[in-house]
C-alpha positions, 0 to 999 in steps of 0.5 A, a space after each residue: 499500499 503507497 503512502 497515497 493511496 486512495 483510503 475511503 475511511 477510516 474503517 477501511 484502514 482498521 479493516 487492513 490491520 484487523 482483517 475484519 470487515 467492521 460494521 458501520 457504527 450507528 453513532 461514533 461510540 467513545 471507542 471508535 469503535 470499537 471498531 474491533 468489538 463492532 465486527 463481532 470480536 472480542 478485542 482481549 479475550 480473557 486470561 483465565 476463568 473469571 465470573 462474569 460481569 454483570 451477575 447477580 449473588 449474594 454479598 459477603 460484606 466488606 469484613 468477609 474480603 478483609 479476612 483474606 485481602 488485607 493487604 489489598 484493603 490497605 492499598 485501596 483505603 490509600 488509593 484514589 478509590 478509597 470511597 469505594 470501600 468508604 461510603 456506605 452507599 456502595 457494596 465495598 469490595 464487591 462494587 467493583 468485584 461482585 457479589 462474593 458470598 459464594 467466594 467467601 463461603 467455598 472452601 477453596 475460595 475458587 477464583 471463579 466465582 468472583 470477577 476479577 476485572 482485570 480478566 475481563 475482556 475490554 467490553 465488559 471493563 468499560 462497562 464495569 468502570 464506566 459505572 462510575 466512570 463514563 464521562 472519563 472514558 467519553 472523554 479519554 485523553 489518549 487514543 483510545 481507539 488505537 489503545 484498545 485495537 493494540 489489547 489494552 484495557 482500563 487497567 493496562 494503564 490504571 491500578 486500583 489497588 495502589 497507593 497515591 502517589 504526587 502526580 509528575 508535573 501535576 499542574 501541566 495540561 500537555 508538555 511543551 516541546 523543549 521545556 517541560 520534556 527537556 529531561 525526557 528520552 527518545 524511545 523510538 516510533 516502534 515503542 509508540 506503536 505498542 499502544 497506538 497502532 492506528 494512529 501510525 496506520 492513518 499517519 501512513 496515509 495522510 500527508 505526513 506519511 514520511 513521520 510513520 514508524 516504518 519510514 522513520 524512526 523517529 516518527 511520532 517523536 518529531 512531533 510529540 517530543 521525547 517519549 520516555 517520561 510519557 512511557 515510564 508513566 504507564 501513558 500519562 498525558 501531560 508528559 507527552 507533547 500534543 500539537 494541537 492543545 499545548 501552547 507551542 502547537 504552532 511552533 512544532 509545526 513551523 519546524 517543517 513548515 517555516 515557510 507559511 505564514 498563517 495569515 498571508 500564506 492563506 489568504 494572500 490574494 484575498 482583500 477581504 480576509 476572513 474575521 478569524 479568532 485569535 486562539 486559532 492554530 494549524 490544528 484549529 483546521 488540520 488534521 495530521 493523523 487523517 487519512 487522505 480520503 473523500 473530503 465528504 467523509 469528514 463530519 462533525 463530532 458526533 455527526 452533529 447538524 452544525 449550528 452558528 456555534 460551529 462558526 463562533 469556534 473560528 469566526 468569534 470576531 465576526 459575531 461581535 461585528 455584528 452585534 447590535 446591527 441589523 443582521 444580529 438576529 443571524 447571528 444568535 449560536 444556538 439557531 441551525 447553520 442554515 438559518 445563521 450564517 448559511 443565510 448568507 454564506 452558502 456552503 457554510 455547512 460544507 465547510 464547517 464539516 470539511 474543516 475550514 475549506 475556504 473554497 467550500 464556503 461563499 464570502 460573497 465579496 468578490 462576487 458578481 453583482 447577480 450573485 450578491 443580489 440574489 443572495 440578498 434578496 432571499 430575504 429582501 425581495 418582498 421589501 415594498 422599498 425595493 419594487 422597483 430595483 430591478 428595473 432601476 439604472 444600479 440593477 441595469 450598471 450591476 451595481 450590487 447591495 453589498 456596494 452601497 450597504 454593508 451587512 453590519 450596518 448599525 441598527 437605524 442607520 441603515 440609509 446613512 450608511 449607504 449615503 456615504 458610499 454613494 461618492 465612491 462612484 458619484 465623484 462628480 457629485 462629490 465635487 459640487 458638494 464642496 462648492 461654496 453653496 450646497 446642500 447640508 449633506 456633507 455636514 450629515 444634516 441630509 442625506 442623497 436618499 432624502 431626494 434619490 431613491 436608489 432602488 427606483 426606477 427613476 433616480 433622478 431629480 429630473 423624473 416628473 415625481 421627484 421634480 413635483 414633490 421632492 424639493 418643496 417636502 423642504 422648501 414648503 413655501 414654493 409647494 403648489 399647485 398655482 394658478 399661473 405656474 412658471 413654465 419651468 416646472 413644466 420642463 425640468 422644475 426646480 433644476 432649470 435655475 438652480 444646481 441641486 448639488 452645489 454651485 459658487 452662486 448663492 441660492 445655488 443658482 446656475 449663472 451669476 445672477 437673476 438675469 443671466 438666469 431668466 435669459 436662458 429661456 426668455 431671450 425673446 423679451 419685450 423690445 422696451 426692457 431696456 438691458 442698459 446696464 444700471 436700467 431697471 430691466 436688468 433685474 427680472 426679480 424686481 417686477 416678477 416677484 413670485 417666480 416660482 408661481 402666482 395665484 393672481 398674476 399671469 405674469 407672476 407678479 406680486 
């Protein structure tokens, strides 16, 4: 089997070790199967005949046990299981060894009449120990599947009848390489195989196959550090390095992959790198003991359906950004992923299942306008304010929702947030707002959307509905209808005379004075209108005072 031979699943690898075709597990038992037991094989047959567990019978009592096993009783009282002998709610020795009256009354004390946990097979032993230590079995810190496959059971590492000892490095969770393990010595990869054959087999079919025992005598210790202290203490987990847990985990990977910068390497061509948490390491996404298989085979622990909490493990900062925004409801941790992050980011569930492969999730940034608008339209398509968006100029020019709107816009400031982005495309208008006389848009007393409806097919001020209604919302003194309206209102309205965004002239007039403005349309004025400098007729507003409209004079006199 070559190092890159495709493997359908972990079970196929285990089958190659055991020679047995294991059944698919209905749920991932902590024993990862135990893979062999699931195939119907006894992992470790009893060494000698012993009474099975569980069984029924009469109890002899603690005193009867101590008549013959006083030394074991002293060891138990000085050990971690001292409470087993002390608590009246338990049956003392018989809590683990089963009812012992038949054994005590037998003239030869036949060992087959009492249960010896060390002689039970793995399945029975786990049921026995699991009555008190079920949670520890479920969260076993070591390679439980490998230990069982190699013939190890609970009592291979744990001794009940032994006095307590001060644990080495009690305050340490997992050793850091070249730190606590400075005094440890290498033991060689073959020694590791005694307890972890499955891990090595998976390693042989992974991208790190060169570190497997058959290829490299140092093998496991390349990443896990020297293992002599770990071996001498019966596999004490904290005396071996776990790169996925120890503080030095990332530095361990960088010893071989020093050219990889965790941020620049992964997102060097991405103008919008994801919002990632600070506690991420290489092993957050990359699994070393993982066979090269079809990515679709990977699943979340326990086969659970992903929720927003799954995303939060890596993207915690993104949830903080959404707090207090219009999309805050999508950031609830306990909702299904398809109703949370997945509502906007297609493929989020598969992205989570496969260890964070960024190619599987749609970040929206960088995608085309049509795709972005379709995504937003899943929730906002029925919004009454968007009824004309598909026939509008923005849509025709492939302006996407995200061009103007930030998904993290503060609640109540959506329109203001969008207005500030208008100048990104409308640079000429932005320049006009810098002129001496302008609408107070730069001062944030009004915004572009106060006059323009960006989601409408008619967004220009010259359109009829805007011409008749928009300006007079603020300038109510010029509101009609008038009996005698200025003819300009039938053409382009207010913007015939006024620059709507800004001007160097007072009142935002297009021309320097009223005369020049009027002459743009009224060049055929009566001959008696003397235009000589200083004449009264050079200022049209001297007579035509009601220039916006009149209810009394067709000539717009007062």
